[in-house]
N, C-alpha and C positions, 0 to 999 in steps of 0.2 A: 369801237366801237364803230355800228355801222348807219355812220352818218353823213355818209359821202355825197347825199343829195342835199344836206344843209350846210347854212354858210353862218358867219359870226359877225354878219353885218348890222344886227341890232346890239346894243349896250347892253349889259348884263345891269341889273337891279342890285343895287349895293345893298339895300336893306332886306333883298331877299334869301330865304334859307338856300343856300348850297345844295343841293341833294342829289343832284347826278351832275357829273362831270360833260355838261351838254353845252359847248362853245356858243355862245350868241343868244344862250336860250334867256327869257325874261320869266323870271320863275313868280306867279301870282297864285295866291288861295281867297276864297270867298268866302266870307262869313254868312251866306245864305245855309239852312238846314241842307238842303238837298245837296249842298258840295260839302257838306263838314269833314274835314278830313282828307280831302282833295288835292292836290297840288298841279298845277298846269304850268307846263313849258311850252310858252310861246315862242317858236321859231319861223323865221324866217328862210323859206324853202328854195333851194336855187333851180327844183325841178320838179314836176308834179305828175306827170304821167307814168306811170310805170310797166313797166312791159315786164309780162309774164316770161319767166326763161325757164330753162330744164326742160324736163318732160312733162307736154301739157295734155298728155292722152286724159280724156273728159273733162278737160277745163275748156269749156265755150266761148272763152274771150282771150285776147291777148294784149291789150291795155286797161289798165285801172288809174282811177284816183282815190288816194285815200286822204283825205285833209286831215284825221286825226288818227294817232296810236293809243291804243289803251281805250278803255270802256267805263263808262260814269254808269251803268247801271247796276253793278252788284254791292253786297253790301260787306258791312265791316263787324266783326267781333273783337271785343277788347277788355282788359284786365287792370286793374290798377298797377302802376307802376312797381309797386314792391311785393306784388303777388311772387313766392319762390316758384321756381320751374326745377324739376328734377332733371339733371343732369348725367350723362352716361356715366360718370364715374361714381354715382351715387351721391355727390355732393348735391348742394341744392343753389341757384343767382335768381336774382330778383329778374323779372322780365324783364325790364327795361334797359339790362344790362347785357343782354343776349346780344348776340352778332350772327350775321349770316355765315354757316359753316361749323358753330358749336356743335357737338354731338350731346343728343337731349335722349331721353326718354319718349317714345310714343307707344303706339300699341297696334296688333296687327292681329286679323282675324284668324286663327288656326283651326279647320274644321268646327267643331261645338263651341272651341273656348275661342276668348280673347287673350292674348296674352302680349305682355310687356316685349318691346324692342329697342334695340338704338336706332334712332335717326338724326336727323341734319334740319337744325337751322335754315331756310333757306331767305326769307325776309323778317325785318323787325321795320314796324313803322307805330305810330302811334296818332292818336283823335282826341277830339275832346267831345264827349255825349251823356248824356244824364246817367247819373250812376244808380245802383242799387247795390243793397247788403243782403246778402246770402247767408245766412247763419244756418249750421249743421249741428244733428245732436252731440258731436264731438267736439263742440264749441269752437270750429272753424269759423271762419268769417272770410269771404270772399267779397269784393266791389269789383263790379262786372257792370257793363251797360246790360241795358235788354234785350238786347241781339246776339248775347253771348249763348253760347252752347255747350253743356255738360251732358257726359252720358249719365244716363240712371240703369236702375234695371228693366225699363219699361224703353229704353231708349233713347237716344237724343231729343233735350228737350232747351226750349228757349230760357233766358231769365225770365220773361214777360210774356205774355200773348199779344201783347199791343204789336202792330205793324203796319205800314203803309197801306193803305185799301183796305177793303171789308175782310170780316173774317178773322178768325182766331187762328192760333198756330200751337204746336205742343210748347207748353212752355211749365216751368215748375212752380208745385204747389205743395201745401204743408204734408209733409207723409211722405213724399218721393223719395227715393233711396239713389244718390250719386256713389257710382263706381269710382274705385280706387284704393290708394294706400291708407288714407287716412292724414290727419294734419302732420304737418313736417314739426320736429322738434327745432329749437334753436339751436344753433351751432356753440358750443364752448368758447369761451376767451382763453385765449391763449397766456396766461397769468404765470408767473413765476410756480405757482403750485400746481396749475395743471401739467408746466414743463416737469417738476419734480417727479410728480405721479408717472408720468410716460415713460421717464428713465427707469422708474422703481419697476415697470409692469416689462421693459425690455432687458435691464443688464442683470445677470445672475452670479453670484459673488463667486469666485473658488475656494476650495476649501481652506488654504492657509492665506487669505487676503492680506490676513493684516500684518504680517511679516513684510520688512521693508526688503524687496529684491534686487539683485543686481539691474540695473539698466539694460543690460545686452542678454539677460534671462529668457529663456524658449517662451516659458509659460507666462500668458497674460493673466491681469488676477482676475476679471471679470470675463465671463462669456455673455454674448449676447443671444436673447430667445429666439430670434428670427435674423434672416440674411438676406430680406427683401429689398432692394434698392432705395425704394422709398423711405420704410423704415430706417435704415442704415442714413440715409442724409437726414433724416428729421433728429434722429438721435443724436451725430456730429455736430450739428445747428445747435442742439438745446443744451448738451455740455459748453460749448464754448459761450452761451448766452450766461450759463449759470457761472461762469468763470473758469472752467479748467481749460489750459493752453498746453498742456505736453501730451495730454493722452494720445495715442496712436492702435489704429487697428490691426491684428495682426491674426494668422492663422495659429489654432489650437487644435491638432488634428485635423478630425473633418469639420470643427465649428472656428466661427471668427471669434476673438476676443478683444478685450480693451485692456492696452497697458500703458502705465505711466511710470516712470523714475521718480517723480517729485512728490516728496510725502503730504507737501500742501494738496496736491491734487487728490492725491491715494485718500487722503482724509474726507476731502468734498464727495468724489465718487463713490465712497465706504457710506457715508450720511445718506445721499439721495436712495441708494438701495434699502434703508433702513422702512418696514412699515410700519404705520400707527398702529396703536392698539385698540382701535377702534374706529369703525368705517361708519357710523351709526349717523343718525340724524346729526348733525353739529353747523357749524357758521358755514359762511361762500367758500372760505377757503379750503375746510374739506371737502367740499364738494367739487370746487376746482380738481383738485388731488385727485376723487375717487373717479371725476372722468378721464383724467389722461391717464391713471393706473389701468381703467377698463382699454383704454386707445392702445395702451402699449401691451398688453396680455393679450390683448386680438392680435395684434400685427406681430407679435411671437408667435402664437399656438393657435391663433384662432383660423376658423374655415368656415367658408359659404359656397357651396357647391349644391348644384339642383335642388335648391330651395332651402336644405338644410342648414343650419348655422350650430357650430359646435366651437367651444375653447376646449383643448386636449391637454393636459396638465401634463408637462415632463417636471414641474418640479413643485411638487407636495406643499412646500411650504406657502405657495400662491394661491392655493384650492381656496382655504377660508377667506380670506381676503377678497378674491374676486365674488365669491357668492355673496360678500356682506354690501360689497359696492354694486353687486346687480341690485339687492332688495334693496337697498339705498334710495335708487331709481324707479323702483316699483316694476322690476324685469321679474318673470314668472322663467322657471329654468326646472330641467329635469336633469337629475346625477346619471348618468350614465358608466356604473363600475364595471369596466368592462375591462380586466386585469388580464393583460397580454404577456407577451413576454418581457417586452421592456417595462410591463407596470403604467401604463397609460390610466388615467381618470379623467372623463370627459364631462363637461355641462352643457346640455342641447338647451340654447333658449325656445320657449314657446311664444303662442300667440302670431304664427304667420307674420307675412309681410311686414303685418303695420309695425308689430314688434323691433322686426329686423331693421327697419329703417330709421325705427325713433331711435334704437341703440346707435348706427351710424352717424346720424346727424347731432344726437344730442353730445356723444362722444369724440366724434371725429377723428377714426384710425386712417394713417397716413396709406395705406395701403390703399390702391383705388382697385384693383384687380378682385379683390375681394368681395367689394361693395355692388357689383352689379345684379341688376335685376332683370337683364337677358332672359324671355324664356319664360318666366316666371306668368303661371295662369294668373289673370284678375277675379277674385271670388269677394264676394260682397262681407266679406266678418266684421269691417269697420262700420261703427255706428255711424253712417253719412246719413241720417236722415235730414232732411228740411223742417228745418222748425218755424224760419220766419224767410220771407221777401219785401224787404221794405226800401221804397224809395229814399234815396238821400235828400234829394231836394237842390240839388247843385250838377252842374257841368264839371266834371273832371276830367283832365289828362289821362286816358287810358289807352295802354298797348295790345298789339296783338302780334303775334308771328305766324308765319307759312311752314310747315315742316314738310318731311319726305313720305312722312304717314298719314298728313292730315289731321292729328291730332296730338296733343301732349300732355303733362302732367302738372297741374298747376294748384299748389299748395296741398297735395295729396289724392286731387279729385281728376278726372280725366278729364280733358277739354277739347273743344274741337277748334280748329284754326279756320282761317279764310282759305277757300280754293278760289282760283282763278284760270283763267285760259291762257293756251300756250304759244298765241299767236306773237305775243309781245316780246319774248325771245329774242324777236326778231332784231331788235333794238338793244338787245343784251340787258334786259330789262328782265326783275324778275317777275315770273308766271304766275307769282300770288299774288300780293296785293298790289306790286307796282302797276297789274294790267289795272288794277280798279282805283287806284288814286294818283298815279303818274299819267299823264295824260300830254300828250307832245300835240300841239296844237298849231298847225301851219297857217299863221296868221295871214298870210301874204298870200295864199293859193290863187285866189280868184285872179289877181295881177300875172302872177305865174303862168296861170293857164291861158289867158291870153295870149302871152306872148308865145307861150310853145303852141297855139293852136296856129299861130300866123307863120311860123318858122318854114320854110321850103322844104324842109325835110320831113314834116308832117303832111301826111294825104289824106284826113279825112277819116283813120280807120273808127270803128265804134270804139267807145269808151264806157266798161263798167262799172259801176259805183256802189259802195256797200257789200261787196263778195269778201272781205277782209274783216275790216270792222264797221258799225253800222254807221253812215253817215248822218241820221238822222236821232242819232244817240240823245239825253239831255243835254251834255256840252254845245249840243247846234242851237239848243235855246239861249243861250247866252253868247256864241260869238257868230252865228247868222252867217257862215262862210258858203253855205249852199246856195243863199239867193245868186250872189256874185257868181260860182261855178256853171250854174244853170244859164244865166245872164251871157254868160262867154261862148258856154256852148249851141246856143240858139242863134247869137250873133254871127257864129262860125259855120251853122249850120252844120254843126257835127254831130253826127247818131249816137246815142247813148241810151243806157239803161240804168236802173237802179233797183236793188234788192235791198228791203227795208224789213222791219218789225214797228218803226215809230210812225206814228200817226203824226206827227209833227209834219211831215210830207206836206200835210194838206194845206200850211201855210203859204206852201211854195206856187198850190195848184195854177194859179194865172201864170206864171213863170213856166211849167210846165205845156200848158195849154199853148202860149204863143209857140215854144220850142217847136211843139208838134207840128206846127201849122209850115215849120220849115224845113223840118228833118225827120227822121224815125225816131220816135220815143218809146219805151217800154217800161212800164213798172212792176216789179215783183215782189208781192207781198208775203210775207212768212207766217202762215198759220197752220198751224202744224194738229190741233185741235179744239174742241171747244169748250172743255171741261174746264169753268172758272177757278174751282177747289185745286185741281191739278195744276192749272196756271200759274197761283198763287205759292203753289211749292216749287218750280222749277223757273219760271219766269215772271216772278214777282217785278222784276223793274223794269218791265216791257211794259206797254199799253195790253190792255184785258183782248182776249180774242173775239168781242163783241165791237170794242173800239175799231179792231182792225177791219173786221166784215165790214163795218158802218165806213171807213177809209177809202175798200174797194168798190163800194156803191157809189160814192159821191165821185173817185175818179173817173169810174165807169160811166156816169153821167155827163161828167164834161168832155166825154168821147176820147179819151184816153185807152190806150190798151193793158189792162191788168191783168196779169198772170199770178198765180196762186203758188208758191213753194208751199208742199204741202208738209212743211217740215218744223221739228222731225217727229217723225210716227216713235213712238215709245213702247217697246215691244212690251204685251202683257199689260200695258195699261191704255192704250189707244189704239187698239190693231185689231179690232174685233168687226166682226162685217157689219156689228149694229153700230158702232164709235164711227169708223169711215163713212158710212153713209149717210149718217147724220151731220158729218163736217162735208163732205160733196156737196148735198144739197143745200145746206147755209151756201159754201161758195159760189153753185149753180145760181142760187137764188141772188147773190150782189151781184152778180155780172161778171164773173172771172172769164176771163178770155182763154185759159188753161189752167190744167191743174196738174201739178208735177209731186209726185207722191215720194219722201226722201226717207230713210230710216235713219234714225239715230246715230251719229256719229261719234265714237268717243276718243277721241283723239285725245294724247296726254295733256293734262292740264283738267280739261273738262272731263274727264274720264274719273280722275278721281274724286271731284265733288259730287259726281251725280251720282256714282257706287256709292258712297259714303250717304249722300241723302237716300238713296234706295234701301241700302240696310236701315235706316234708323225708321221708315217710313212702310215700306215692302218690303220687310226680309223674307216672306214667301217667295217673293219673285228673282232672289241673288241665285240661286241656283241654276233656273231659268237663262240669265243673263251670263253667266260662268259657261253653260253651253254655247249661247249665240256670241261670245265675245270672249273665246281663249284667249290665257295668257296676254300680252298685252294688244290683241288685235282690236283694230280701230273699226273695222265694218261687220257686218253680220255675213254670213254665207248667201252663196247665190241661190239656193233654193227658198229662204226666208224672205229676200227679196222679191222674189217672182210670186210668191204667197203674197204679200203686202200687194203687187202691182196688181193682180190678178183682183183683188177684193177692191182696189179702188178704180180698176177700168170697170166692172159691172157694175159699179155704183154710179159712175160717169151715164154709163149707157144707160139705165134707169132714170134718171134725170134729164135726159135730152142733150147730154154733151159729148159729143164722138171722144175716145177715149184717145187722148192727144199728150204725148209725155214731150211737151213744148220748152222746156225750162231754157234748152241751149239758147232755140232761138230767140226768147225773151232776154237772154244776157248778151248774146251776141250781136243779134238785130240782123246780121248779114246772111241770115239763112242757113248757118251750119246746119251739121247732122244733130239732131235731138238726141237729150242725154238717154239712154237705154236703162230701165228702172232694174232690169234685174243683174246689172252688172254686180260682179263683185264686189269690184273696188271703186266706188263713188266718186266722182270729181272732188277731189280733198277742199274746194276754197267755197263750195256754193252751199253750205248750209254756215247759218249764224250761228252764233253761242247761243247758250241755254239762259245767260245771263240776263 
């Protein structure tokens, strides 16, 4: 862990949940709705002023202060703890039992199709939120928060349309069709009858099994239908559990067989291979036997390649029992009488991926290699239409995960997970939910800063704040660290700058005015566009553009120099001449001292979240972004940045402001060179996150 600037001087709270190995942290949670599901790690910092090291090309500041790590702007999406999630091996596991690193199934876009693919769980967390029940036409029930999103045939939709702030968001309504595999079947119980059925599907009697053989005879009495290691291991285990003690496996020609010299074990194994006369409707024991039998037959002679599911019979006596067992559970199949030189007859399961997964989950074959769905296209054949969305009228513990693909399969439907930003990885925390829900608070920041400003080694260099995590995020409203920080800078007459999206800065306006009388103070407000509807989609956790404009106006009237970082400018959404002109006009009218355009950065973490949002709400723009941000590139090319910079420059001239790209001066205060808007690789730390 990179905690070298933190100390264990604060005793831990024994009653707090130990969620991170962070020495000296007091772990707190608050029951207010605004901080539901958020854990605060209150630490005492050893140092506060950070020096920006490494390659600083384009970074207009050398020293920073970050009283917080993580951000409370983001949202949480969650499901009930028992919701089954599809694993990479074709099995399922309740979402609450998943752990980071588990291999599960997500989806990936492949040309015109979305396909299933293997991904990994990055983080798992829980919260308490009002719960809703979503019921589908096939009987599937999903319990989720109103914020959770599912993939429909018309894109991603939230469970409900309610949200913080005005307006509605895309949400589920009756008749919407969800995309996915269909409901997962309950796995079988490993009863004695299930075990006996499995062995009947795996073991094949040799022609003269009934004769007692020399214990050193060369020929095994039973051969195995298959030799997959997982099937062999299950067979050995089941034989021992059912009472055989002397059976062993030997090679018999090209196959492996089972041999035993004890008559008692010989008779037991012989009885296990006998098939019942009727596999139709019957009691639970017969159903368990049939499930085990199908699992054994599939492990022995089944295949699942390129989406095709077949059982190729090499033993004619097993054909009819297999058909009967499939019919018992309602599976449809086609008989492929493809008599080849070795006389094989195959059964092909019908019904697409929905029925294949129902088979795998219902009978639970041992060989996971055959159960994978990797690469199969998502199709809308399952009856997953929404029949109702109803509030349960209570708050429940709900769970969510972050994954490598940004989604996962929850009880047969494609679910969206929560994305967050990449900066939290500096602390070795997850860049998904950790960024939003595990906030490190340096509670002694003002005191440490005063000590460092008095140090003989400190020479009053300018300090930038808000360049990594917004120092005026919602958590600041509770901890109120910034007044003490500003007072320390004021008393030391140390120049500083603040970059923020938070209108909470107005609370500290008197302190900013006092500091400005003694040293150079600069504030940069981030306002990329004016569209309120778009703001609700990509920056809903921040104050609205109108409120930020008002903050610029009020700080300017108080005599502060307020620059505006016109960021992020979103290609295809806010980059037209008309949109940029309207935004510049509003900024000039509010009194902005400078305007610096900055095109959207898509760094890891923000990239996945934003592109998923784009595909849901503006799929027509996906090809444009693929051209502007090829591969994993975080920035657009120089030509596009020059185009945007030219449009903003023309707009500033039209509205009476000289074209001055001064963000470097606003952030560094010491008159360093301005940021060039046409740079192909802009400064990596000057754009706040979208959340």
